[in-house]
C-alpha positions as a LaTeX table, in Angstrom:
\begin{tabular}{lrrr}
\hline
Residue & $x$ (\AA) & $y$ (\AA) & $z$ (\AA) \\
\hline
Met1 & 118.66 & 172.53 & 104.06 \\
Glu2 & 116.88 & 172.66 & 107.36 \\
Thr3 & 118.63 & 174.51 & 110.21 \\
Glu4 & 118.49 & 173.22 & 113.72 \\
Gly5 & 120.10 & 175.83 & 115.89 \\
Pro6 & 123.40 & 177.69 & 115.82 \\
Ile7 & 125.46 & 174.53 & 115.55 \\
Arg8 & 123.69 & 173.56 & 112.33 \\
Glu9 & 124.26 & 177.06 & 110.92 \\
Leu10 & 127.92 & 176.87 & 111.91 \\
Cys11 & 128.22 & 173.52 & 110.14 \\
Asp12 & 126.75 & 175.04 & 107.00 \\
Glu13 & 129.25 & 177.90 & 107.12 \\
Ala14 & 132.10 & 175.38 & 107.48 \\
Thr15 & 130.99 & 173.43 & 104.39 \\
Cys16 & 132.57 & 173.89 & 100.98 \\
Ser17 & 129.95 & 174.70 & 98.34 \\
Ile18 & 131.84 & 172.61 & 95.77 \\
Cys19 & 132.41 & 169.26 & 97.60 \\
Leu20 & 129.67 & 169.90 & 100.19 \\
Glu21 & 132.03 & 168.68 & 102.89 \\
Tyr22 & 133.94 & 170.38 & 105.66 \\
Phe23 & 136.67 & 172.65 & 104.38 \\
Lys24 & 140.06 & 171.12 & 103.83 \\
Glu25 & 142.77 & 173.79 & 103.66 \\
Pro26 & 140.22 & 176.61 & 103.08 \\
Val27 & 141.19 & 179.64 & 100.93 \\
Ile28 & 139.40 & 182.96 & 100.33 \\
Ile29 & 139.13 & 184.73 & 96.97 \\
Asp30 & 138.52 & 188.37 & 96.03 \\
Cys31 & 134.71 & 188.16 & 96.21 \\
Gly32 & 134.93 & 186.99 & 99.80 \\
His33 & 133.79 & 183.35 & 99.35 \\
Asn34 & 135.74 & 180.42 & 100.77 \\
Phe35 & 136.49 & 177.03 & 99.16 \\
Cys36 & 138.80 & 174.12 & 99.64 \\
Gln37 & 142.07 & 174.88 & 97.91 \\
Ala38 & 141.95 & 171.61 & 95.93 \\
Cys39 & 138.29 & 172.12 & 94.96 \\
Leu40 & 138.95 & 175.66 & 93.71 \\
Ala41 & 141.99 & 174.60 & 91.71 \\
Gln42 & 140.04 & 171.79 & 90.09 \\
Tyr43 & 137.09 & 174.08 & 89.37 \\
Trp44 & 139.19 & 176.77 & 87.70 \\
Gly45 & 140.93 & 174.21 & 85.54 \\
Glu46 & 143.43 & 175.42 & 82.91 \\
Pro47 & 145.15 & 178.76 & 83.65 \\
Asp48 & 144.50 & 180.41 & 80.24 \\
Lys49 & 140.73 & 180.35 & 80.58 \\
Gly50 & 138.56 & 182.90 & 82.30 \\
Ile51 & 137.80 & 182.31 & 85.93 \\
Ser52 & 134.77 & 183.08 & 88.10 \\
Cys53 & 133.57 & 182.44 & 91.62 \\
Pro54 & 131.96 & 178.97 & 91.87 \\
Gln55 & 129.34 & 180.34 & 94.23 \\
Cys56 & 128.37 & 183.88 & 93.01 \\
Arg57 & 129.67 & 183.48 & 89.43 \\
Lys58 & 131.52 & 186.83 & 89.61 \\
Met59 & 134.43 & 187.06 & 87.26 \\
Ile60 & 137.83 & 187.09 & 88.93 \\
Gln61 & 140.60 & 189.07 & 87.25 \\
Gln62 & 143.48 & 187.20 & 88.77 \\
Arg63 & 143.91 & 183.76 & 90.26 \\
Asn64 & 144.57 & 185.21 & 93.65 \\
Phe65 & 143.56 & 183.39 & 96.84 \\
Arg66 & 144.99 & 183.26 & 100.27 \\
Pro67 & 144.59 & 180.78 & 103.15 \\
Asn68 & 141.80 & 181.43 & 105.64 \\
Trp69 & 143.35 & 180.23 & 108.91 \\
Gln70 & 140.45 & 181.30 & 111.09 \\
Leu71 & 138.00 & 179.25 & 109.03 \\
Ala72 & 140.39 & 176.29 & 109.15 \\
Asn73 & 140.50 & 176.51 & 112.95 \\
Ile74 & 136.70 & 176.69 & 113.17 \\
Thr75 & 136.39 & 173.65 & 110.90 \\
Glu76 & 138.85 & 171.72 & 113.07 \\
Ile77 & 136.84 & 172.59 & 116.16 \\
Leu78 & 133.67 & 171.30 & 114.49 \\
Arg79 & 135.41 & 168.02 & 113.64 \\
Lys80 & 136.51 & 167.56 & 117.25 \\
Leu81 & 132.97 & 168.35 & 118.38 \\
Glu82 & 131.60 & 165.61 & 116.09 \\
Asp83 & 134.21 & 163.19 & 117.39 \\
Gly84 & 133.10 & 163.98 & 120.92 \\
Asn85 & 129.48 & 163.39 & 120.02 \\
Arg86 & 130.35 & 160.01 & 118.50 \\
Ala87 & 132.23 & 159.10 & 121.63 \\
Glu88 & 129.14 & 159.87 & 123.69 \\
Gly89 & 127.13 & 157.46 & 121.55 \\
Gln90 & 124.99 & 160.04 & 119.81 \\
Arg91 & 122.71 & 158.33 & 117.33 \\
Gly92 & 120.37 & 159.39 & 114.55 \\
Val93 & 122.64 & 162.24 & 113.43 \\
Cys94 & 125.09 & 162.25 & 110.58 \\
Glu95 & 128.60 & 161.98 & 111.99 \\
Lys96 & 130.00 & 164.14 & 109.25 \\
His97 & 127.40 & 166.91 & 108.99 \\
Gln98 & 125.46 & 166.61 & 112.25 \\
Glu99 & 122.22 & 166.43 & 110.28 \\
Pro100 & 119.39 & 164.01 & 110.97 \\
Leu101 & 119.74 & 160.71 & 109.14 \\
Lys102 & 116.54 & 161.01 & 107.15 \\
Leu103 & 117.72 & 159.23 & 104.02 \\
Phe104 & 119.03 & 155.76 & 103.17 \\
Cys105 & 121.55 & 155.04 & 100.41 \\
Arg106 & 120.74 & 151.75 & 98.73 \\
Asp107 & 124.10 & 151.53 & 97.02 \\
Asp108 & 126.12 & 151.88 & 100.25 \\
Gln109 & 123.41 & 150.33 & 102.48 \\
Ala110 & 123.86 & 153.18 & 104.99 \\
Ser111 & 121.81 & 156.00 & 106.49 \\
Ile112 & 122.74 & 159.48 & 105.29 \\
Cys113 & 121.63 & 163.07 & 105.77 \\
Val114 & 120.46 & 165.58 & 103.18 \\
Val115 & 123.97 & 167.07 & 103.01 \\
Cys116 & 125.42 & 163.65 & 102.21 \\
Asp117 & 122.78 & 163.24 & 99.51 \\
Arg118 & 124.04 & 166.42 & 97.82 \\
Ser119 & 127.66 & 165.39 & 98.03 \\
Lys120 & 129.63 & 163.81 & 95.20 \\
Glu121 & 129.89 & 160.55 & 97.14 \\
His122 & 126.12 & 159.88 & 96.90 \\
Arg123 & 125.17 & 162.11 & 93.98 \\
Asp124 & 124.51 & 159.25 & 91.55 \\
His125 & 123.31 & 156.74 & 94.17 \\
Ser126 & 119.78 & 155.49 & 94.74 \\
Val127 & 118.50 & 157.25 & 97.87 \\
Ile128 & 115.14 & 156.72 & 99.58 \\
Pro129 & 113.54 & 158.15 & 102.75 \\
Val130 & 114.37 & 156.33 & 105.97 \\
Glu131 & 110.66 & 155.60 & 106.45 \\
Glu132 & 110.77 & 153.33 & 103.43 \\
Val133 & 113.71 & 151.40 & 104.80 \\
Thr134 & 111.57 & 149.64 & 107.40 \\
Gln135 & 109.20 & 148.46 & 104.69 \\
Leu136 & 112.17 & 147.43 & 102.60 \\
Cys137 & 113.63 & 145.47 & 105.50 \\
Glu138 & 110.31 & 143.79 & 106.08 \\
Glu139 & 110.16 & 142.88 & 102.42 \\
Lys140 & 113.69 & 141.50 & 102.60 \\
Ala141 & 112.85 & 139.56 & 105.76 \\
Glu142 & 109.76 & 138.18 & 104.09 \\
Leu143 & 111.82 & 137.32 & 101.05 \\
Lys144 & 114.34 & 135.52 & 103.24 \\
Cys145 & 111.53 & 133.58 & 104.90 \\
Leu146 & 110.17 & 132.61 & 101.50 \\
Glu147 & 113.63 & 131.57 & 100.38 \\
Lys148 & 114.04 & 129.57 & 103.59 \\
Glu149 & 110.69 & 127.88 & 103.02 \\
Arg150 & 111.72 & 127.17 & 99.46 \\
Glu151 & 114.97 & 125.62 & 100.69 \\
Ile152 & 112.99 & 123.48 & 103.14 \\
Leu153 & 110.59 & 122.41 & 100.38 \\
Val154 & 113.53 & 121.65 & 98.11 \\
Asp155 & 115.11 & 119.54 & 100.87 \\
Gln156 & 111.81 & 117.77 & 101.43 \\
Lys157 & 111.47 & 117.21 & 97.71 \\
Leu158 & 114.96 & 115.75 & 97.54 \\
Ala159 & 114.25 & 113.57 & 100.58 \\
Glu160 & 110.98 & 112.41 & 99.05 \\
Glu161 & 112.69 & 111.68 & 95.76 \\
Leu162 & 115.36 & 109.74 & 97.67 \\
Arg163 & 112.73 & 107.76 & 99.58 \\
Ser164 & 110.83 & 107.13 & 96.37 \\
Gln165 & 114.01 & 105.99 & 94.69 \\
Glu166 & 114.75 & 103.68 & 97.61 \\
Cys167 & 111.21 & 102.29 & 97.42 \\
Leu168 & 111.57 & 101.80 & 93.68 \\
Thr169 & 114.90 & 100.07 & 94.24 \\
Gln170 & 113.36 & 97.78 & 96.84 \\
Leu171 & 110.42 & 97.09 & 94.53 \\
Glu172 & 112.81 & 96.26 & 91.73 \\
Met173 & 114.69 & 93.90 & 94.06 \\
Glu174 & 111.42 & 92.26 & 95.08 \\
Lys175 & 110.47 & 92.00 & 91.42 \\
Gln176 & 113.76 & 90.25 & 90.71 \\
Lys177 & 113.17 & 87.93 & 93.68 \\
Val178 & 109.72 & 87.00 & 92.39 \\
Ala179 & 111.06 & 86.45 & 88.88 \\
Ser180 & 113.93 & 84.36 & 90.26 \\
Ala181 & 111.59 & 82.29 & 92.44 \\
Phe182 & 109.24 & 81.56 & 89.56 \\
Glu183 & 112.18 & 80.84 & 87.25 \\
Arg184 & 113.46 & 78.27 & 89.74 \\
Met185 & 109.99 & 76.77 & 89.92 \\
Tyr186 & 109.78 & 76.68 & 86.11 \\
Asn187 & 113.20 & 75.01 & 85.88 \\
Phe188 & 112.31 & 72.52 & 88.58 \\
Leu189 & 109.01 & 71.61 & 86.95 \\
Glu190 & 110.64 & 71.45 & 83.53 \\
Glu191 & 113.30 & 69.12 & 84.93 \\
Ile192 & 110.62 & 66.86 & 86.43 \\
Glu193 & 108.69 & 66.95 & 83.17 \\
Leu194 & 111.73 & 65.98 & 81.10 \\
His195 & 112.63 & 63.24 & 83.57 \\
Arg196 & 109.14 & 61.79 & 83.53 \\
Leu197 & 108.88 & 62.01 & 79.75 \\
Ala198 & 112.28 & 60.32 & 79.42 \\
Lys199 & 111.14 & 57.47 & 81.67 \\
Leu200 & 107.95 & 57.05 & 79.66 \\
Gly201 & 109.97 & 57.17 & 76.43 \\
Ala202 & 112.24 & 54.42 & 77.67 \\
Leu203 & 109.21 & 52.34 & 78.65 \\
Lys204 & 107.73 & 52.93 & 75.19 \\
Lys205 & 110.92 & 51.70 & 73.52 \\
Glu206 & 110.94 & 48.62 & 75.76 \\
Ile207 & 107.33 & 47.83 & 74.82 \\
Glu208 & 108.08 & 48.30 & 71.12 \\
Glu209 & 111.08 & 45.95 & 71.34 \\
Ile210 & 109.01 & 43.31 & 73.11 \\
Gln211 & 106.28 & 43.79 & 70.52 \\
Arg212 & 108.70 & 43.30 & 67.63 \\
Gly213 & 110.16 & 40.16 & 69.25 \\
Asn214 & 106.72 & 38.69 & 69.90 \\
Val215 & 105.59 & 39.42 & 66.36 \\
Ala216 & 108.69 & 37.72 & 64.98 \\
Lys217 & 108.11 & 34.66 & 67.17 \\
Leu218 & 104.45 & 34.50 & 66.23 \\
Ser219 & 105.34 & 34.79 & 62.54 \\
Glu220 & 107.84 & 31.94 & 62.91 \\
Glu221 & 105.28 & 29.73 & 64.60 \\
Ile222 & 102.66 & 30.54 & 62.00 \\
Ser223 & 105.11 & 29.55 & 59.28 \\
His224 & 105.92 & 26.33 & 61.14 \\
Leu225 & 102.25 & 25.46 & 61.50 \\
Ser226 & 101.66 & 26.21 & 57.81 \\
Asn227 & 104.43 & 23.77 & 56.89 \\
Leu228 & 102.93 & 21.10 & 59.14 \\
Ile229 & 99.50 & 21.60 & 57.60 \\
Thr230 & 100.99 & 21.24 & 54.12 \\
Glu231 & 102.78 & 18.05 & 55.13 \\
Val232 & 99.60 & 16.61 & 56.68 \\
Glu233 & 97.63 & 17.38 & 53.55 \\
Arg234 & 100.32 & 15.65 & 51.41 \\
Asn235 & 100.29 & 12.56 & 53.60 \\
Cys236 & 96.55 & 12.34 & 53.33 \\
Gln237 & 97.07 & 11.32 & 49.69 \\
Gln238 & 99.21 & 8.26 & 50.63 \\
Pro239 & 97.87 & 4.68 & 51.04 \\
Glu240 & 95.74 & 4.10 & 54.05 \\
Asn241 & 98.08 & 1.59 & 55.64 \\
Glu242 & 100.84 & 4.26 & 55.89 \\
Phe243 & 98.64 & 7.28 & 56.86 \\
Pro244 & 98.21 & 6.78 & 60.65 \\
Gln245 & 101.91 & 6.35 & 61.23 \\
Asp246 & 102.79 & 9.59 & 59.39 \\
Ile247 & 100.13 & 11.55 & 61.23 \\
Arg248 & 101.47 & 10.38 & 64.57 \\
Asn249 & 104.97 & 11.51 & 63.62 \\
Ile250 & 103.74 & 14.96 & 62.59 \\
Leu251 & 101.66 & 15.44 & 65.74 \\
Ser252 & 104.56 & 14.23 & 67.86 \\
Arg253 & 106.79 & 16.95 & 66.39 \\
Tyr254 & 104.11 & 19.65 & 67.00 \\
Glu255 & 103.52 & 18.58 & 70.62 \\
Lys256 & 107.22 & 18.82 & 71.34 \\
Gly257 & 107.13 & 22.38 & 70.02 \\
Gln258 & 104.17 & 23.27 & 72.26 \\
Val259 & 106.09 & 22.48 & 75.40 \\
Arg260 & 107.63 & 25.97 & 75.37 \\
Gln261 & 105.53 & 29.16 & 75.48 \\
Leu262 & 105.23 & 30.66 & 72.05 \\
Val263 & 105.19 & 34.31 & 73.23 \\
Glu264 & 107.08 & 35.45 & 76.35 \\
Leu265 & 105.97 & 38.86 & 77.67 \\
Ser266 & 108.38 & 40.96 & 79.78 \\
Pro267 & 107.94 & 39.72 & 83.37 \\
Gly268 & 108.23 & 43.29 & 84.94 \\
Leu269 & 106.23 & 45.20 & 82.38 \\
Glu270 & 102.90 & 45.24 & 84.24 \\
Glu271 & 104.69 & 46.15 & 87.48 \\
Lys272 & 106.38 & 49.08 & 85.74 \\
Phe273 & 103.00 & 50.30 & 84.47 \\
Arg274 & 101.61 & 50.16 & 87.99 \\
Ile275 & 104.56 & 52.08 & 89.48 \\
Tyr276 & 104.40 & 54.77 & 86.79 \\
Ser277 & 100.66 & 55.16 & 87.31 \\
Gln278 & 101.09 & 55.55 & 91.07 \\
Thr279 & 103.92 & 58.07 & 90.55 \\
Asn280 & 101.80 & 60.19 & 88.24 \\
Ser281 & 98.93 & 60.18 & 90.74 \\
Ala282 & 101.32 & 61.25 & 93.52 \\
Leu283 & 102.68 & 63.99 & 91.25 \\
Glu284 & 99.18 & 65.34 & 90.56 \\
Glu285 & 98.39 & 65.27 & 94.28 \\
Ala286 & 101.65 & 67.11 & 95.08 \\
Met287 & 100.83 & 69.77 & 92.48 \\
Glu288 & 97.40 & 70.31 & 94.02 \\
Lys289 & 98.95 & 70.71 & 97.48 \\
Tyr290 & 101.57 & 73.06 & 96.06 \\
Lys291 & 98.85 & 75.14 & 94.42 \\
Glu292 & 96.92 & 75.33 & 97.68 \\
Ser293 & 100.07 & 76.28 & 99.62 \\
Leu294 & 100.89 & 79.00 & 97.11 \\
Glu295 & 97.36 & 80.42 & 97.23 \\
Glu296 & 97.44 & 80.31 & 101.02 \\
Ala297 & 100.76 & 82.18 & 101.07 \\
Leu298 & 99.39 & 84.86 & 98.74 \\
Asn299 & 96.23 & 85.17 & 100.85 \\
Lys300 & 98.32 & 85.58 & 104.01 \\
Glu301 & 100.41 & 88.24 & 102.28 \\
Ser302 & 97.24 & 90.14 & 101.36 \\
Leu303 & 95.88 & 89.72 & 104.87 \\
Asn304 & 99.10 & 90.97 & 106.48 \\
Gln305 & 98.99 & 94.05 & 104.28 \\
Glu306 & 95.49 & 94.92 & 105.45 \\
Leu307 & 95.79 & 94.06 & 109.17 \\
Tyr308 & 97.59 & 96.38 & 111.54 \\
Lys309 & 99.43 & 95.02 & 114.55 \\
Val310 & 98.41 & 96.58 & 117.86 \\
Asn311 & 100.80 & 97.09 & 120.76 \\
Phe312 & 98.52 & 97.93 & 123.69 \\
Thr313 & 98.63 & 97.94 & 127.49 \\
Leu314 & 96.10 & 96.88 & 130.10 \\
Asp315 & 93.86 & 99.42 & 131.81 \\
Pro316 & 94.38 & 99.20 & 135.62 \\
Asp317 & 91.16 & 101.14 & 136.26 \\
Thr318 & 89.17 & 98.18 & 134.86 \\
Ala319 & 91.04 & 95.34 & 136.63 \\
Asn320 & 89.26 & 93.24 & 139.28 \\
Pro321 & 90.72 & 93.94 & 142.75 \\
Phe322 & 92.15 & 90.38 & 142.89 \\
Leu323 & 94.09 & 90.82 & 139.66 \\
Ile324 & 97.76 & 91.81 & 139.66 \\
Leu325 & 99.12 & 93.71 & 136.68 \\
Ser326 & 102.81 & 93.92 & 135.77 \\
Glu327 & 104.59 & 97.26 & 136.01 \\
Asp328 & 104.59 & 97.68 & 132.23 \\
Leu329 & 100.84 & 96.82 & 132.15 \\
Lys330 & 101.52 & 94.04 & 129.64 \\
Ser331 & 100.55 & 90.95 & 131.68 \\
Val332 & 97.95 & 89.94 & 134.31 \\
Arg333 & 97.52 & 87.14 & 136.86 \\
Arg334 & 95.19 & 86.43 & 139.76 \\
Gly335 & 96.45 & 87.19 & 143.24 \\
Ser336 & 95.35 & 85.63 & 146.52 \\
Arg337 & 94.32 & 88.84 & 148.27 \\
Tyr338 & 91.81 & 91.59 & 147.65 \\
Gln339 & 93.62 & 94.84 & 146.86 \\
Ala340 & 92.44 & 98.18 & 148.20 \\
Val341 & 91.68 & 99.97 & 144.96 \\
Pro342 & 88.99 & 102.58 & 144.17 \\
Asp343 & 85.62 & 101.07 & 143.28 \\
Asn344 & 85.24 & 103.18 & 140.15 \\
Pro345 & 82.47 & 102.45 & 137.62 \\
Glu346 & 84.89 & 101.02 & 135.06 \\
Arg347 & 86.23 & 98.28 & 137.37 \\
Phe348 & 85.03 & 94.63 & 137.29 \\
Asp349 & 84.04 & 93.73 & 140.85 \\
Ile350 & 83.19 & 90.01 & 140.52 \\
Met351 & 84.39 & 88.67 & 137.16 \\
Met352 & 88.18 & 88.26 & 137.17 \\
Ser353 & 88.65 & 90.43 & 134.11 \\
Val354 & 90.54 & 93.42 & 132.76 \\
Leu355 & 90.30 & 95.44 & 129.54 \\
Gly356 & 92.97 & 96.93 & 127.31 \\
Gln357 & 93.48 & 100.65 & 126.96 \\
Glu358 & 93.36 & 100.56 & 123.15 \\
Arg359 & 89.97 & 101.35 & 121.58 \\
Phe360 & 88.88 & 100.50 & 118.04 \\
Thr361 & 86.09 & 102.06 & 116.01 \\
Ser362 & 87.13 & 100.97 & 112.49 \\
Gly363 & 89.74 & 99.12 & 110.46 \\
Arg364 & 91.43 & 95.74 & 110.77 \\
His365 & 93.77 & 94.98 & 113.68 \\
Trp366 & 95.51 & 92.03 & 115.30 \\
Trp367 & 97.51 & 91.24 & 118.43 \\
Glu368 & 98.90 & 88.16 & 120.15 \\
Val369 & 98.38 & 86.90 & 123.69 \\
Glu370 & 100.72 & 84.50 & 125.48 \\
Val371 & 98.99 & 81.95 & 127.74 \\
Glu372 & 100.78 & 80.50 & 130.76 \\
Glu373 & 98.47 & 78.18 & 132.69 \\
Asn374 & 98.29 & 75.02 & 134.76 \\
Leu375 & 94.78 & 73.53 & 134.97 \\
Gly376 & 93.28 & 77.02 & 135.11 \\
Arg377 & 90.49 & 78.82 & 133.34 \\
Trp378 & 91.05 & 81.80 & 131.09 \\
Ala379 & 89.42 & 83.78 & 128.29 \\
Val380 & 90.83 & 86.06 & 125.60 \\
Gly381 & 88.96 & 88.26 & 123.13 \\
Ile382 & 87.28 & 91.63 & 122.73 \\
Ala383 & 84.48 & 93.51 & 124.45 \\
Arg384 & 82.33 & 96.56 & 123.91 \\
Glu385 & 83.21 & 99.56 & 126.01 \\
Ser386 & 79.67 & 99.52 & 127.44 \\
Val387 & 79.78 & 95.96 & 128.92 \\
Arg388 & 78.57 & 95.54 & 132.50 \\
Arg389 & 81.37 & 95.66 & 135.05 \\
Lys390 & 79.41 & 95.01 & 138.25 \\
Gly391 & 77.88 & 91.76 & 139.44 \\
Gln392 & 77.82 & 88.38 & 137.70 \\
Val393 & 78.44 & 88.79 & 133.98 \\
Arg394 & 78.23 & 86.00 & 131.41 \\
Ile395 & 80.79 & 85.97 & 128.60 \\
Ser396 & 78.73 & 85.90 & 125.41 \\
Pro397 & 78.07 & 88.06 & 122.33 \\
Glu398 & 74.72 & 89.04 & 123.84 \\
Glu399 & 76.57 & 90.64 & 126.74 \\
Gly400 & 79.07 & 92.32 & 124.41 \\
Phe401 & 81.92 & 89.77 & 124.62 \\
Trp402 & 83.50 & 87.79 & 121.78 \\
Ala403 & 86.08 & 85.46 & 123.25 \\
Val404 & 87.57 & 81.97 & 123.39 \\
Gly405 & 89.03 & 80.32 & 126.44 \\
Lys406 & 89.71 & 77.19 & 128.43 \\
Ser407 & 87.36 & 75.38 & 130.78 \\
Phe408 & 88.25 & 73.14 & 133.71 \\
Arg409 & 89.85 & 69.89 & 132.57 \\
Asp410 & 89.45 & 66.64 & 134.44 \\
Ser411 & 92.39 & 66.80 & 136.84 \\
Arg412 & 92.38 & 63.04 & 137.22 \\
Asp413 & 93.17 & 62.54 & 133.53 \\
Leu414 & 96.01 & 64.82 & 132.50 \\
Ser415 & 96.19 & 63.11 & 129.10 \\
Ser416 & 92.68 & 64.18 & 128.13 \\
Pro417 & 92.37 & 66.72 & 125.27 \\
Cys418 & 92.53 & 70.45 & 126.00 \\
Gln419 & 88.93 & 71.68 & 126.25 \\
Ile420 & 88.79 & 75.04 & 124.46 \\
Leu421 & 85.51 & 76.90 & 124.31 \\
Ala422 & 84.16 & 79.55 & 121.99 \\
Phe423 & 81.87 & 81.64 & 124.18 \\
Thr424 & 78.92 & 81.70 & 121.79 \\
Ser425 & 75.20 & 82.17 & 122.45 \\
Pro426 & 73.07 & 80.64 & 123.85 \\
Lys427 & 75.82 & 78.33 & 125.18 \\
Pro428 & 79.57 & 77.91 & 124.57 \\
Thr429 & 80.82 & 75.80 & 121.65 \\
Pro430 & 83.39 & 73.10 & 122.60 \\
Leu431 & 86.57 & 73.02 & 120.50 \\
Ile432 & 88.84 & 69.99 & 120.93 \\
Phe433 & 92.60 & 70.53 & 120.49 \\
Arg434 & 95.17 & 67.75 & 120.85 \\
Arg435 & 97.99 & 70.16 & 121.58 \\
Lys436 & 98.35 & 72.82 & 124.24 \\
Ile437 & 97.76 & 76.37 & 123.07 \\
Arg438 & 100.57 & 78.70 & 124.15 \\
Lys439 & 99.89 & 81.81 & 122.06 \\
Ile440 & 96.68 & 83.12 & 120.48 \\
Arg441 & 96.34 & 85.65 & 117.68 \\
Val442 & 93.23 & 87.84 & 117.88 \\
Ser443 & 92.20 & 89.41 & 114.55 \\
Leu444 & 89.51 & 92.10 & 114.56 \\
Ser445 & 87.81 & 93.28 & 111.37 \\
Tyr446 & 85.60 & 96.03 & 112.74 \\
Asp447 & 83.99 & 97.11 & 109.47 \\
Glu448 & 83.24 & 93.48 & 108.55 \\
Asp449 & 81.90 & 92.54 & 112.03 \\
Arg450 & 84.30 & 89.62 & 112.29 \\
Val451 & 86.63 & 88.29 & 115.00 \\
Glu452 & 89.07 & 85.43 & 114.39 \\
Phe453 & 91.20 & 83.45 & 116.84 \\
Ser454 & 94.24 & 81.45 & 115.66 \\
Asp455 & 96.95 & 79.29 & 117.21 \\
Val456 & 100.17 & 81.20 & 116.55 \\
Asp457 & 102.46 & 78.14 & 116.78 \\
Ser458 & 100.53 & 76.00 & 114.29 \\
Asp459 & 98.73 & 78.83 & 112.45 \\
Asp460 & 95.53 & 76.80 & 112.81 \\
Leu461 & 92.22 & 78.61 & 113.01 \\
Ile462 & 90.60 & 78.21 & 116.43 \\
Phe463 & 87.26 & 79.92 & 115.86 \\
Thr464 & 85.62 & 82.77 & 113.92 \\
Phe465 & 82.75 & 84.96 & 115.06 \\
His466 & 80.85 & 86.04 & 111.96 \\
Ser467 & 78.33 & 88.90 & 111.93 \\
Ala468 & 79.44 & 90.24 & 115.30 \\
Ser469 & 77.25 & 93.18 & 116.28 \\
Phe470 & 79.49 & 96.02 & 117.42 \\
Ser471 & 76.68 & 98.59 & 117.04 \\
Gly472 & 79.17 & 101.34 & 116.28 \\
Glu473 & 80.61 & 101.17 & 119.81 \\
Lys474 & 84.26 & 101.28 & 120.81 \\
Ile475 & 85.86 & 97.84 & 121.05 \\
Leu476 & 88.58 & 96.97 & 123.60 \\
Pro477 & 90.82 & 93.91 & 124.17 \\
Phe478 & 89.44 & 91.62 & 126.89 \\
Phe479 & 91.23 & 89.26 & 129.34 \\
Arg480 & 89.86 & 86.91 & 131.99 \\
Val481 & 92.11 & 84.84 & 134.30 \\
Trp482 & 91.80 & 82.38 & 137.18 \\
Arg483 & 94.26 & 80.84 & 139.61 \\
Gly484 & 97.43 & 79.48 & 138.01 \\
Val485 & 97.00 & 81.55 & 134.85 \\
Arg486 & 99.06 & 84.40 & 133.44 \\
Leu487 & 98.16 & 86.23 & 130.24 \\
Lys488 & 100.58 & 88.54 & 128.47 \\
Cys489 & 99.87 & 90.89 & 125.56 \\
\hline
\end{tabular}
């Protein structure tokens, strides 16, 4: 055991060599060594056996020991000294033995000194140097971090499984909806089929009944005519003076029978055929329209899955000085005064236009624009980021614009059609609409070089620009307004 000054040596002298702790009720034996009274009694064991000194192994003739009061007082002083040191907050020293805490007991999770390590309390414990404790703590901290990460991953896994289960549940519900919808369609069509077949079956029975009646009547008339022919042939064998009179009687009876129509067809039969034929034609036409509507619905569903709605704002740095933007940058109108704004390169100085802040370089996107106007001009579409902003600029694909808009309408004839233009090259293409357009959907397919414009209210296609040349540039939403017009995105 290392000694660190007189105090350490004094502590060693006040330590029992059996329990390695401060003396408790110390006693002295004949050889001069001191032990705790309880430790010595336990060491000597049964009285009939030979006894020796636990420290020097010298045989002792008699079990004689006497209290060592001086050593007890010294030990008590050492304990008080340790208590004082603890009160002063001394650290890094064993409270019991005043030795440096150089070891760490894994079993008790506490720092100990070399004296504690030799004591019975820690004799069978796992003890390591204090230097290894830091590494052990780091390993434990790392282990805790790994366990925390594992808990997070487990939570994420559970959340993902829950989301997946919810998606599967929703898919199953949608599957049931589709099956239910088609089952209703099947039942409806089957009901129509059975109804139509029943009608045709009834008509068939009616025709067969008429046919049987007509055949019976014709058979009766044939039999009657056969009888008349037989009678005429028999009379031909009579004397000549009686022959003319008999013939006249026979013919008179036949002519009376010819007054009525031999075969009477059903008066409404041809009309029923005509109605059934027209109904079948209407049914086939309705089925064709239904097929087209169903295909259109499926195409729209596919299109909606591929297009992404864009919620953009207008870029005030590009707005013409006469244009007034709303506070949320979602709408634009033309003001009556020139605004004092910086003449930056991005700003339109003559054309009453503004661009959106959203930029597209790939994918499929769509947005809607509300149009509020009263005999005013406007244009809605897309533009390259590199379009000219200064001077007179013509809206056309050659200049980097793909747009539709409204031209001036004859103010003297408010009932004239709305003159919508597609700003194509070399000149705009007129598009006549009988109804006023209030909302336009702009659909951009960047990778396919296509721009489509549709009337949101009627879902009618306004115009499509095919093979638009974006040249790999960024594409931005484009607005142009005149007096009396307000556009909102």
